[in-house]
Backbone and ligand atoms as CSV (ligand in chain L), in Angstrom:
chain,resi,resn,atom,element,x,y,z
A,1,MET,N,N,-36.421,59.821,106.684
A,1,MET,CA,C,-37.219,58.791,107.361
A,1,MET,C,C,-36.304,57.870,108.185
A,2,ASP,N,N,-36.735,57.584,109.377
A,2,ASP,CA,C,-35.955,56.692,110.237
A,2,ASP,C,C,-35.889,55.297,109.641
A,3,LYS,N,N,-34.707,54.726,109.694
A,3,LYS,CA,C,-34.557,53.348,109.215
A,3,LYS,C,C,-34.727,52.400,110.404
A,4,ILE,N,N,-35.872,51.711,110.364
A,4,ILE,CA,C,-36.208,50.820,111.469
A,4,ILE,C,C,-36.005,49.369,111.042
A,5,ALA,N,N,-35.350,48.588,111.891
A,5,ALA,CA,C,-35.162,47.166,111.598
A,5,ALA,C,C,-35.744,46.342,112.727
A,6,ILE,N,N,-36.274,45.180,112.375
A,6,ILE,CA,C,-36.704,44.272,113.431
A,6,ILE,C,C,-35.769,43.059,113.419
A,7,TYR,N,N,-35.509,42.543,114.595
A,7,TYR,CA,C,-34.653,41.355,114.720
A,7,TYR,C,C,-35.451,40.284,115.459
A,8,PRO,N,N,-36.109,39.414,114.685
A,8,PRO,CA,C,-36.965,38.398,115.307
A,8,PRO,C,C,-36.184,37.156,115.720
A,9,GLY,N,N,-36.668,36.505,116.764
A,9,GLY,CA,C,-36.060,35.250,117.172
A,9,GLY,C,C,-36.782,34.652,118.352
A,10,THR,N,N,-36.358,33.443,118.693
A,10,THR,CA,C,-36.955,32.743,119.828
A,10,THR,C,C,-36.234,33.126,121.128
A,11,PHE,N,N,-34.953,33.357,121.031
A,11,PHE,CA,C,-34.127,33.828,122.155
A,11,PHE,C,C,-34.371,32.996,123.421
A,12,ASP,N,N,-34.139,31.696,123.307
A,12,ASP,CA,C,-34.455,30.780,124.425
A,12,ASP,C,C,-33.201,30.080,124.937
A,13,PRO,N,N,-32.282,30.756,125.603
A,13,PRO,CA,C,-32.279,32.179,125.934
A,13,PRO,C,C,-31.386,32.965,124.962
A,14,ILE,N,N,-31.356,34.275,125.172
A,14,ILE,CA,C,-30.477,35.146,124.378
A,14,ILE,C,C,-29.010,34.784,124.672
A,15,THR,N,N,-28.203,34.694,123.604
A,15,THR,CA,C,-26.772,34.352,123.769
A,15,THR,C,C,-25.902,35.536,123.344
A,16,LEU,N,N,-24.598,35.400,123.563
A,16,LEU,CA,C,-23.685,36.472,123.135
A,16,LEU,C,C,-23.675,36.605,121.607
A,17,GLY,N,N,-24.038,35.533,120.907
A,17,GLY,CA,C,-24.143,35.596,119.444
A,17,GLY,C,C,-25.278,36.522,119.035
A,18,HIS,N,N,-26.433,36.380,119.687
A,18,HIS,CA,C,-27.567,37.286,119.421
A,18,HIS,C,C,-27.164,38.737,119.733
A,19,ILE,N,N,-26.500,38.919,120.859
A,19,ILE,CA,C,-26.138,40.280,121.280
A,19,ILE,C,C,-25.159,40.905,120.282
A,20,ASP,N,N,-24.258,40.078,119.765
A,20,ASP,CA,C,-23.307,40.560,118.754
A,20,ASP,C,C,-24.073,41.094,117.536
A,21,ILE,N,N,-25.094,40.350,117.094
A,21,ILE,CA,C,-25.898,40.771,115.939
A,21,ILE,C,C,-26.668,42.067,116.262
A,22,ILE,N,N,-27.223,42.134,117.458
A,22,ILE,CA,C,-27.984,43.319,117.862
A,22,ILE,C,C,-27.075,44.550,117.853
A,23,GLU,N,N,-25.865,44.381,118.354
A,23,GLU,CA,C,-24.929,45.517,118.389
A,23,GLU,C,C,-24.569,45.980,116.975
A,24,ARG,N,N,-24.307,45.033,116.103
A,24,ARG,CA,C,-23.985,45.402,114.705
A,24,ARG,C,C,-25.173,46.134,114.077
A,25,ALA,N,N,-26.371,45.586,114.270
A,25,ALA,CA,C,-27.568,46.193,113.673
A,25,ALA,C,C,-27.805,47.590,114.245
A,26,SER,N,N,-27.528,47.762,115.522
A,26,SER,CA,C,-27.794,49.062,116.154
A,26,SER,C,C,-26.892,50.156,115.611
A,27,LYS,N,N,-25.758,49.743,115.025
A,27,LYS,CA,C,-24.844,50.731,114.429
A,27,LYS,C,C,-25.227,51.090,112.994
A,28,ILE,N,N,-26.062,50.268,112.396
A,28,ILE,CA,C,-26.429,50.500,110.996
A,28,ILE,C,C,-27.776,51.214,110.880
A,29,PHE,N,N,-28.719,50.838,111.776
A,29,PHE,CA,C,-30.088,51.357,111.659
A,29,PHE,C,C,-30.390,52.388,112.745
A,30,ASP,N,N,-31.380,53.249,112.484
A,30,ASP,CA,C,-31.754,54.263,113.475
A,30,ASP,C,C,-32.336,53.612,114.713
A,31,SER,N,N,-33.167,52.592,114.470
A,31,SER,CA,C,-33.652,51.858,115.635
A,31,SER,C,C,-33.848,50.386,115.289
A,32,VAL,N,N,-33.667,49.568,116.303
A,32,VAL,CA,C,-33.783,48.121,116.141
A,32,VAL,C,C,-34.795,47.618,117.163
A,33,ILE,N,N,-35.767,46.862,116.681
A,33,ILE,CA,C,-36.745,46.264,117.594
A,33,ILE,C,C,-36.442,44.770,117.680
A,34,VAL,N,N,-35.964,44.345,118.828
A,34,VAL,CA,C,-35.748,42.915,119.035
A,34,VAL,C,C,-37.123,42.316,119.287
A,35,THR,N,N,-37.499,41.385,118.424
A,35,THR,CA,C,-38.868,40.887,118.417
A,35,THR,C,C,-38.915,39.441,118.870
A,36,LEU,N,N,-39.454,39.248,120.038
A,36,LEU,CA,C,-39.550,37.903,120.585
A,36,LEU,C,C,-40.720,37.181,119.932
A,37,ALA,N,N,-40.389,36.156,119.169
A,37,ALA,CA,C,-41.438,35.396,118.505
A,37,ALA,C,C,-41.998,34.373,119.479
A,38,VAL,N,N,-43.270,34.512,119.768
A,38,VAL,CA,C,-43.908,33.585,120.684
A,38,VAL,C,C,-44.443,32.433,119.847
A,39,ASN,N,N,-43.630,31.399,119.766
A,39,ASN,CA,C,-43.971,30.288,118.884
A,39,ASN,C,C,-44.137,29.030,119.726
A,40,PRO,N,N,-45.373,28.739,120.133
A,40,PRO,CA,C,-45.586,27.636,121.076
A,40,PRO,C,C,-45.116,26.289,120.542
A,41,SER,N,N,-45.076,26.134,119.223
A,41,SER,CA,C,-44.682,24.840,118.678
A,41,SER,C,C,-43.217,24.525,119.002
A,42,LYS,N,N,-42.453,25.558,119.379
A,42,LYS,CA,C,-41.031,25.323,119.688
A,42,LYS,C,C,-40.805,24.853,121.125
A,43,GLU,N,N,-41.864,24.883,121.942
A,43,GLU,CA,C,-41.762,24.496,123.347
A,43,GLU,C,C,-40.516,25.038,124.029
A,44,PRO,N,N,-40.436,26.345,124.162
A,44,PRO,CA,C,-39.237,26.916,124.766
A,44,PRO,C,C,-39.067,26.548,126.241
A,45,LEU,N,N,-37.829,26.583,126.703
A,45,LEU,CA,C,-37.533,26.300,128.117
A,45,LEU,C,C,-38.038,27.444,128.989
A,46,PHE,N,N,-37.828,28.675,128.510
A,46,PHE,CA,C,-38.227,29.855,129.276
A,46,PHE,C,C,-39.559,30.414,128.765
A,47,SER,N,N,-40.336,30.983,129.687
A,47,SER,CA,C,-41.583,31.629,129.279
A,47,SER,C,C,-41.246,32.906,128.503
A,48,ALA,N,N,-42.230,33.434,127.793
A,48,ALA,CA,C,-42.002,34.663,127.029
A,48,ALA,C,C,-41.535,35.786,127.960
A,49,GLU,N,N,-42.147,35.891,129.143
A,49,GLU,CA,C,-41.787,36.960,130.083
A,49,GLU,C,C,-40.338,36.815,130.546
A,50,GLU,N,N,-39.935,35.581,130.815
A,50,GLU,CA,C,-38.545,35.351,131.250
A,50,GLU,C,C,-37.565,35.705,130.133
A,51,ARG,N,N,-37.934,35.345,128.906
A,51,ARG,CA,C,-37.040,35.645,127.778
A,51,ARG,C,C,-36.942,37.154,127.556
A,52,LEU,N,N,-38.082,37.839,127.715
A,52,LEU,CA,C,-38.073,39.304,127.563
A,52,LEU,C,C,-37.179,39.960,128.612
A,53,GLU,N,N,-37.278,39.442,129.824
A,53,GLU,CA,C,-36.479,39.998,130.923
A,53,GLU,C,C,-34.979,39.831,130.635
A,54,MET,N,N,-34.599,38.682,130.123
A,54,MET,CA,C,-33.184,38.434,129.826
A,54,MET,C,C,-32.708,39.289,128.651
A,55,ILE,N,N,-33.574,39.473,127.637
A,55,ILE,CA,C,-33.194,40.310,126.491
A,55,ILE,C,C,-33.017,41.739,126.985
A,56,SER,N,N,-33.965,42.183,127.822
A,56,SER,CA,C,-33.925,43.555,128.303
A,56,SER,C,C,-32.655,43.841,129.092
A,57,ASP,N,N,-32.238,42.884,129.908
A,57,ASP,CA,C,-30.997,43.058,130.657
A,57,ASP,C,C,-29.809,43.123,129.688
A,58,ALA,N,N,-29.838,42.284,128.642
A,58,ALA,CA,C,-28.701,42.204,127.722
A,58,ALA,C,C,-28.542,43.440,126.840
A,59,VAL,N,N,-29.632,44.122,126.533
A,59,VAL,CA,C,-29.537,45.239,125.566
A,59,VAL,C,C,-29.635,46.613,126.239
A,60,GLN,N,N,-29.568,46.635,127.554
A,60,GLN,CA,C,-29.806,47.909,128.253
A,60,GLN,C,C,-28.842,49.033,127.848
A,61,ASN,N,N,-27.648,48.652,127.355
A,61,ASN,CA,C,-26.699,49.717,126.987
A,61,ASN,C,C,-26.848,50.224,125.557
A,62,PHE,N,N,-27.746,49.630,124.807
A,62,PHE,CA,C,-27.943,50.107,123.424
A,62,PHE,C,C,-29.147,51.046,123.404
A,63,SER,N,N,-28.874,52.334,123.174
A,63,SER,CA,C,-29.946,53.323,123.337
A,63,SER,C,C,-31.018,53.261,122.246
A,64,ASN,N,N,-30.696,52.704,121.075
A,64,ASN,CA,C,-31.704,52.683,120.007
A,64,ASN,C,C,-32.338,51.297,119.818
A,65,VAL,N,N,-32.225,50.453,120.836
A,65,VAL,CA,C,-32.791,49.106,120.745
A,65,VAL,C,C,-33.980,48.970,121.698
A,66,THR,N,N,-35.099,48.503,121.175
A,66,THR,CA,C,-36.263,48.234,122.023
A,66,THR,C,C,-36.652,46.761,121.856
A,67,ILE,N,N,-37.543,46.316,122.712
A,67,ILE,CA,C,-37.905,44.893,122.704
A,67,ILE,C,C,-39.421,44.759,122.676
A,68,GLU,N,N,-39.892,43.839,121.865
A,68,GLU,CA,C,-41.333,43.586,121.842
A,68,GLU,C,C,-41.602,42.110,121.640
A,69,LYS,N,N,-42.792,41.739,121.990
A,69,LYS,CA,C,-43.225,40.355,121.832
A,69,LYS,C,C,-44.205,40.329,120.663
A,70,PHE,N,N,-44.197,39.265,119.912
A,70,PHE,CA,C,-45.176,39.217,118.835
A,70,PHE,C,C,-45.545,37.776,118.492
A,71,ASP,N,N,-46.783,37.574,118.067
A,71,ASP,CA,C,-47.087,36.293,117.434
A,71,ASP,C,C,-47.973,36.592,116.236
A,72,GLY,N,N,-47.730,35.897,115.179
A,72,GLY,CA,C,-48.442,36.192,113.945
A,72,GLY,C,C,-47.470,36.172,112.796
A,73,LEU,N,N,-47.885,36.807,111.730
A,73,LEU,CA,C,-47.064,36.803,110.525
A,73,LEU,C,C,-46.031,37.933,110.621
A,74,LEU,N,N,-44.762,37.569,110.479
A,74,LEU,CA,C,-43.684,38.536,110.702
A,74,LEU,C,C,-43.769,39.767,109.797
A,75,VAL,N,N,-44.070,39.572,108.527
A,75,VAL,CA,C,-44.103,40.732,107.629
A,75,VAL,C,C,-45.226,41.704,108.007
A,76,ASN,N,N,-46.329,41.181,108.514
A,76,ASN,CA,C,-47.407,42.086,108.957
A,76,ASN,C,C,-46.948,42.917,110.136
A,77,TYR,N,N,-46.231,42.260,111.009
A,77,TYR,CA,C,-45.690,42.959,112.174
A,77,TYR,C,C,-44.704,44.051,111.711
A,78,ALA,N,N,-43.842,43.703,110.763
A,78,ALA,CA,C,-42.865,44.674,110.247
A,78,ALA,C,C,-43.597,45.884,109.655
A,79,ILE,N,N,-44.631,45.634,108.886
A,79,ILE,CA,C,-45.390,46.721,108.263
A,79,ILE,C,C,-46.011,47.610,109.338
A,80,GLU,N,N,-46.579,46.967,110.342
A,80,GLU,CA,C,-47.195,47.705,111.445
A,80,GLU,C,C,-46.179,48.609,112.145
A,81,LYS,N,N,-44.954,48.129,112.251
A,81,LYS,CA,C,-43.892,48.888,112.938
A,81,LYS,C,C,-43.172,49.857,112.005
A,82,LYS,N,N,-43.580,49.893,110.742
A,82,LYS,CA,C,-42.915,50.702,109.723
A,82,LYS,C,C,-41.433,50.310,109.557
A,83,ALA,N,N,-41.163,49.052,109.758
A,83,ALA,CA,C,-39.798,48.545,109.587
A,83,ALA,C,C,-39.635,48.035,108.161
A,84,LEU,N,N,-38.555,48.460,107.519
A,84,LEU,CA,C,-38.330,48.003,106.145
A,84,LEU,C,C,-37.325,46.863,106.089
A,85,VAL,N,N,-36.774,46.540,107.249
A,85,VAL,CA,C,-35.720,45.535,107.274
A,85,VAL,C,C,-35.970,44.482,108.356
A,86,ILE,N,N,-35.735,43.234,107.962
A,86,ILE,CA,C,-35.731,42.128,108.926
A,86,ILE,C,C,-34.274,41.671,109.042
A,87,ILE,N,N,-33.744,41.692,110.247
A,87,ILE,CA,C,-32.363,41.249,110.461
A,87,ILE,C,C,-32.365,39.767,110.813
A,88,ARG,N,N,-31.443,39.033,110.220
A,88,ARG,CA,C,-31.226,37.645,110.645
A,88,ARG,C,C,-29.726,37.430,110.761
A,89,GLY,N,N,-29.357,36.541,111.654
A,89,GLY,CA,C,-27.941,36.214,111.809
A,89,GLY,C,C,-27.613,35.026,110.928
A,90,LEU,N,N,-26.432,35.057,110.338
A,90,LEU,CA,C,-26.008,33.942,109.491
A,90,LEU,C,C,-24.679,33.434,110.030
A,91,ARG,N,N,-24.704,32.208,110.494
A,91,ARG,CA,C,-23.490,31.679,111.112
A,91,ARG,C,C,-22.703,30.789,110.172
A,92,ALA,N,N,-23.403,29.862,109.556
A,92,ALA,CA,C,-22.702,28.863,108.745
A,92,ALA,C,C,-23.599,28.471,107.587
A,93,ILE,N,N,-23.045,27.670,106.697
A,93,ILE,CA,C,-23.810,27.203,105.541
A,93,ILE,C,C,-25.099,26.531,106.015
A,94,SER,N,N,-25.017,25.864,107.177
A,94,SER,CA,C,-26.185,25.142,107.692
A,94,SER,C,C,-27.382,26.059,107.939
A,95,ASP,N,N,-27.147,27.328,108.229
A,95,ASP,CA,C,-28.248,28.280,108.409
A,95,ASP,C,C,-28.880,28.669,107.074
A,96,PHE,N,N,-28.099,28.530,106.011
A,96,PHE,CA,C,-28.456,29.182,104.760
A,96,PHE,C,C,-29.773,28.717,104.152
A,97,GLU,N,N,-29.946,27.410,104.055
A,97,GLU,CA,C,-31.113,26.834,103.393
A,97,GLU,C,C,-32.427,27.378,103.979
A,98,TYR,N,N,-32.550,27.280,105.283
A,98,TYR,CA,C,-33.761,27.720,105.969
A,98,TYR,C,C,-33.935,29.236,105.853
A,99,GLU,N,N,-32.865,29.955,106.065
A,99,GLU,CA,C,-32.939,31.421,106.029
A,99,GLU,C,C,-33.292,31.928,104.626
A,100,PHE,N,N,-32.745,31.248,103.631
A,100,PHE,CA,C,-32.992,31.599,102.241
A,100,PHE,C,C,-34.492,31.433,101.924
A,101,GLN,N,N,-35.043,30.305,102.361
A,101,GLN,CA,C,-36.476,30.044,102.149
A,101,GLN,C,C,-37.336,31.107,102.818
A,102,MET,N,N,-37.009,31.406,104.069
A,102,MET,CA,C,-37.780,32.376,104.845
A,102,MET,C,C,-37.718,33.758,104.210
A,103,ALA,N,N,-36.504,34.131,103.799
A,103,ALA,CA,C,-36.303,35.461,103.229
A,103,ALA,C,C,-37.101,35.605,101.929
A,104,LEU,N,N,-37.061,34.558,101.106
A,104,LEU,CA,C,-37.782,34.645,99.826
A,104,LEU,C,C,-39.290,34.601,100.041
A,105,MET,N,N,-39.727,33.802,100.996
A,105,MET,CA,C,-41.160,33.760,101.305
A,105,MET,C,C,-41.619,35.128,101.815
A,106,ASN,N,N,-40.838,35.709,102.718
A,106,ASN,CA,C,-41.211,37.023,103.246
A,106,ASN,C,C,-41.224,38.085,102.146
A,107,ARG,N,N,-40.308,37.961,101.206
A,107,ARG,CA,C,-40.282,38.922,100.095
A,107,ARG,C,C,-41.522,38.769,99.216
A,108,LYS,N,N,-41.914,37.500,99.041
A,108,LYS,CA,C,-43.112,37.223,98.255
A,108,LYS,C,C,-44.343,37.856,98.928
A,109,LEU,N,N,-44.370,37.782,100.251
A,109,LEU,CA,C,-45.507,38.314,101.010
A,109,LEU,C,C,-45.489,39.832,101.087
A,110,ALA,N,N,-44.303,40.400,101.146
A,110,ALA,CA,C,-44.179,41.867,101.279
A,110,ALA,C,C,-42.908,42.303,100.558
A,111,ASN,N,N,-43.081,42.719,99.331
A,111,ASN,CA,C,-41.948,42.993,98.456
A,111,ASN,C,C,-41.035,44.129,98.928
A,112,ASP,N,N,-41.574,45.045,99.724
A,112,ASP,CA,C,-40.778,46.211,100.134
A,112,ASP,C,C,-39.915,45.958,101.356
A,113,ILE,N,N,-40.111,44.812,101.956
A,113,ILE,CA,C,-39.333,44.528,103.169
A,113,ILE,C,C,-38.129,43.657,102.817
A,114,GLN,N,N,-36.961,44.127,103.219
A,114,GLN,CA,C,-35.728,43.408,102.881
A,114,GLN,C,C,-35.223,42.624,104.077
A,115,THR,N,N,-34.744,41.413,103.809
A,115,THR,CA,C,-34.067,40.669,104.877
A,115,THR,C,C,-32.576,40.967,104.755
A,116,VAL,N,N,-31.979,41.378,105.852
A,116,VAL,CA,C,-30.540,41.690,105.863
A,116,VAL,C,C,-29.858,40.686,106.787
A,117,PHE,N,N,-28.843,40.008,106.249
A,117,PHE,CA,C,-28.119,39.018,107.052
A,117,PHE,C,C,-26.838,39.632,107.595
A,118,LEU,N,N,-26.618,39.434,108.864
A,118,LEU,CA,C,-25.387,39.913,109.476
A,118,LEU,C,C,-24.625,38.708,110.026
A,119,MET,N,N,-23.307,38.775,109.928
A,119,MET,CA,C,-22.489,37.684,110.462
A,119,MET,C,C,-21.895,38.108,111.786
A,120,PRO,N,N,-21.993,37.232,112.793
A,120,PRO,CA,C,-21.409,37.579,114.079
A,120,PRO,C,C,-19.897,37.406,114.038
A,121,HIS,N,N,-19.234,37.842,115.074
A,121,HIS,CA,C,-17.804,37.545,115.237
A,121,HIS,C,C,-17.626,36.036,115.108
A,122,GLU,N,N,-16.528,35.611,114.503
A,122,GLU,CA,C,-16.383,34.166,114.233
A,122,GLU,C,C,-16.365,33.317,115.511
A,123,LYS,N,N,-16.041,33.952,116.643
A,123,LYS,CA,C,-16.044,33.150,117.877
A,123,LYS,C,C,-17.456,32.734,118.302
A,124,TYR,N,N,-18.472,33.297,117.654
A,124,TYR,CA,C,-19.847,32.919,117.992
A,124,TYR,C,C,-20.517,32.067,116.922
A,125,THR,N,N,-19.761,31.667,115.908
A,125,THR,CA,C,-20.423,31.008,114.783
A,125,THR,C,C,-20.961,29.616,115.128
A,126,TYR,N,N,-20.430,28.999,116.120
A,126,TYR,CA,C,-20.889,27.645,116.485
A,126,TYR,C,C,-21.960,27.698,117.574
A,127,LEU,N,N,-22.329,28.890,117.987
A,127,LEU,CA,C,-23.173,29.053,119.164
A,127,LEU,C,C,-24.650,29.134,118.823
A,128,ASN,N,N,-25.450,28.357,119.535
A,128,ASN,CA,C,-26.899,28.570,119.469
A,128,ASN,C,C,-27.506,28.251,120.834
A,129,SER,N,N,-28.740,28.659,121.036
A,129,SER,CA,C,-29.376,28.514,122.347
A,129,SER,C,C,-29.463,27.048,122.769
A,130,THR,N,N,-29.721,26.171,121.807
A,130,THR,CA,C,-29.873,24.749,122.123
A,130,THR,C,C,-28.580,24.157,122.678
A,131,ILE,N,N,-27.471,24.518,122.050
A,131,ILE,CA,C,-26.189,23.954,122.478
A,131,ILE,C,C,-25.806,24.487,123.869
A,132,VAL,N,N,-26.144,25.747,124.130
A,132,VAL,CA,C,-25.853,26.341,125.442
A,132,VAL,C,C,-26.662,25.615,126.523
A,133,LYS,N,N,-27.939,25.335,126.236
A,133,LYS,CA,C,-28.779,24.627,127.202
A,133,LYS,C,C,-28.216,23.226,127.440
A,134,GLY,N,N,-27.722,22.608,126.377
A,134,GLY,CA,C,-27.141,21.269,126.484
A,134,GLY,C,C,-25.929,21.264,127.403
A,135,VAL,N,N,-25.047,22.234,127.233
A,135,VAL,CA,C,-23.836,22.310,128.065
A,135,VAL,C,C,-24.229,22.572,129.526
A,136,ALA,N,N,-25.195,23.492,129.717
A,136,ALA,CA,C,-25.620,23.856,131.072
A,136,ALA,C,C,-26.231,22.658,131.805
A,137,ARG,N,N,-26.995,21.856,131.092
A,137,ARG,CA,C,-27.641,20.674,131.693
A,137,ARG,C,C,-26.652,19.752,132.365
A,138,PHE,N,N,-25.441,19.694,131.777
A,138,PHE,CA,C,-24.424,18.807,132.347
A,138,PHE,C,C,-23.440,19.581,133.216
A,139,GLY,N,N,-23.839,20.780,133.602
A,139,GLY,CA,C,-23.027,21.562,134.536
A,139,GLY,C,C,-21.788,22.194,133.918
A,140,GLY,N,N,-21.728,22.238,132.588
A,140,GLY,CA,C,-20.553,22.825,131.917
A,140,GLY,C,C,-20.515,24.340,132.091
A,141,ASN,N,N,-19.343,24.909,131.845
A,141,ASN,CA,C,-19.159,26.354,131.996
A,141,ASN,C,C,-19.696,27.090,130.765
A,142,ILE,N,N,-20.703,27.938,130.974
A,142,ILE,CA,C,-21.319,28.633,129.843
A,142,ILE,C,C,-21.016,30.126,129.850
A,143,SER,N,N,-20.013,30.507,130.677
A,143,SER,CA,C,-19.760,31.945,130.856
A,143,SER,C,C,-19.248,32.644,129.591
A,144,SER,N,N,-18.721,31.904,128.616
A,144,SER,CA,C,-18.317,32.620,127.404
A,144,SER,C,C,-19.401,32.587,126.321
A,145,PHE,N,N,-20.580,32.096,126.663
A,145,PHE,CA,C,-21.665,32.013,125.668
A,145,PHE,C,C,-22.848,32.924,125.971
A,146,VAL,N,N,-23.069,33.199,127.260
A,146,VAL,CA,C,-24.226,34.019,127.660
A,146,VAL,C,C,-23.785,35.023,128.730
A,147,THR,N,N,-24.625,36.012,129.009
A,147,THR,CA,C,-24.293,36.984,130.067
A,147,THR,C,C,-24.409,36.286,131.431
A,148,PRO,N,N,-23.772,36.862,132.461
A,148,PRO,CA,C,-23.870,36.264,133.795
A,148,PRO,C,C,-25.320,36.148,134.255
A,149,MET,N,N,-26.145,37.132,133.927
A,149,MET,CA,C,-27.556,37.088,134.318
A,149,MET,C,C,-28.245,35.873,133.691
A,150,VAL,N,N,-28.013,35.675,132.409
A,150,VAL,CA,C,-28.639,34.541,131.716
A,150,VAL,C,C,-28.110,33.213,132.267
A,151,ALA,N,N,-26.806,33.160,132.535
A,151,ALA,CA,C,-26.231,31.920,133.080
A,151,ALA,C,C,-26.922,31.572,134.391
A,152,GLY,N,N,-27.117,32.558,135.258
A,152,GLY,CA,C,-27.786,32.342,136.544
A,152,GLY,C,C,-29.197,31.815,136.351
A,153,LYS,N,N,-29.933,32.465,135.462
A,153,LYS,CA,C,-31.336,32.063,135.197
A,153,LYS,C,C,-31.417,30.657,134.615
A,154,LEU,N,N,-30.443,30.337,133.776
A,154,LEU,CA,C,-30.461,29.038,133.104
A,154,LEU,C,C,-30.231,27.910,134.110
A,155,TYR,N,N,-29.217,28.059,134.965
A,155,TYR,CA,C,-28.978,27.020,135.976
A,155,TYR,C,C,-30.167,26.902,136.918
A,156,GLU,N,N,-30.740,28.055,137.280
A,156,GLU,CA,C,-31.893,28.071,138.183
A,156,GLU,C,C,-33.064,27.291,137.569
A,157,LYS,N,N,-33.348,27.612,136.311
A,157,LYS,CA,C,-34.468,26.967,135.607
A,157,LYS,C,C,-34.266,25.456,135.505
A,158,LEU,N,N,-33.033,25.051,135.127
A,158,LEU,CA,C,-32.767,23.627,134.963
A,158,LEU,C,C,-32.861,22.905,136.310
A,159,GLN,N,N,-32.445,23.590,137.361
A,159,GLN,CA,C,-32.530,23.038,138.716
A,159,GLN,C,C,-33.994,22.800,139.086
A,160,VAL,N,N,-34.819,23.845,138.890
A,160,VAL,CA,C,-36.246,23.771,139.220
A,160,VAL,C,C,-36.925,22.637,138.442
A,161,LYS,N,N,-36.543,22.497,137.181
A,161,LYS,CA,C,-37.173,21.473,136.352
A,161,LYS,C,C,-36.564,20.085,136.560
A,162,GLY,N,N,-35.576,20.025,137.434
A,162,GLY,CA,C,-34.918,18.743,137.714
A,162,GLY,C,C,-34.112,18.238,136.530
A,163,GLU,N,N,-33.656,19.176,135.699
A,163,GLU,CA,C,-32.918,18.755,134.498
A,163,GLU,C,C,-31.408,18.909,134.641
A,164,LEU,N,N,-30.988,19.388,135.814
A,164,LEU,CA,C,-29.549,19.601,136.008
A,164,LEU,C,C,-28.923,18.262,136.416
A,165,LYS,N,N,-27.977,17.781,135.583
A,165,LYS,CA,C,-27.381,16.462,135.866
A,165,LYS,C,C,-26.291,16.572,136.944
L,1,LIG,P1,P,-35.287,31.423,115.455
L,1,LIG,O1,O,-36.186,30.401,116.088
L,1,LIG,O2,O,-36.028,32.544,114.808
L,1,LIG,O3,O,-34.214,30.849,114.585
L,1,LIG,P2,P,-33.164,32.050,117.327
L,1,LIG,O4,O,-33.273,32.740,118.657
L,1,LIG,O5,O,-32.592,30.678,117.313
L,1,LIG,O6,O,-34.608,32.100,116.736
L,1,LIG,O7,O,-32.303,32.942,116.339
L,1,LIG,C1,C,-32.692,34.238,115.978
L,1,LIG,C2,C,-31.735,34.771,114.938
L,1,LIG,O8,O,-30.436,34.907,115.511
L,1,LIG,C3,C,-31.547,33.863,113.732
L,1,LIG,O9,O,-31.368,34.672,112.589
L,1,LIG,C4,C,-30.283,33.115,114.036
L,1,LIG,O10,O,-29.615,32.724,112.847
L,1,LIG,C5,C,-29.507,34.187,114.762
L,1,LIG,N1,N,-28.515,33.621,115.664
L,1,LIG,C6,C,-28.668,32.681,116.612
L,1,LIG,N2,N,-27.509,32.406,117.238
L,1,LIG,C7,C,-26.577,33.192,116.659
L,1,LIG,C8,C,-25.179,33.354,116.813
L,1,LIG,N3,N,-24.475,32.635,117.670
L,1,LIG,N4,N,-24.574,34.246,116.033
L,1,LIG,C9,C,-25.273,34.944,115.131
L,1,LIG,N5,N,-26.573,34.839,114.896
L,1,LIG,C10,C,-27.226,33.972,115.647
């Protein structure tokens, strides 16, 4: 049986840290579905379509990685996709509390689905989408945090929204 994993996230936008996790997961599982969680309460900077486009550009070289959008209960989505694994990235102790709660709640909801935590290269441990957007807003160099395509889109978006300082 194919081992299918889903990697859910907001990806607003996708960073090199996310890509590092996707690459690691793609080497372990037969297929990985990067799952864009459409969570309106998070008020993302980019629309779902824009985020999908950036993810698609970033993962084009991984042959067993696909991308989908979803809203709803994650474990139901995993069951629908026949995925037995939910991948999450773990950067620092600060991630642990929330991830631990989510993993145990998901296990309670669907006992057969395992959450697997992967650690990125240590050079990405301080990286998250919020901090990248913060640096970009002030015109800082974000080329070591996101792909050139994402960097272009990010400056463009901030310019359009009048948020570029
Ligand atoms: P969410 O809103 O689900 O936390 P994110 O896009 O912020 O969405 O993150 C998705 C997943 O990727 C989470 O498991 C998060 O811990 C992980 N992640 C985010 N940034 C990094 C990074 N720099 N290195 C490794 N994992 C990361």
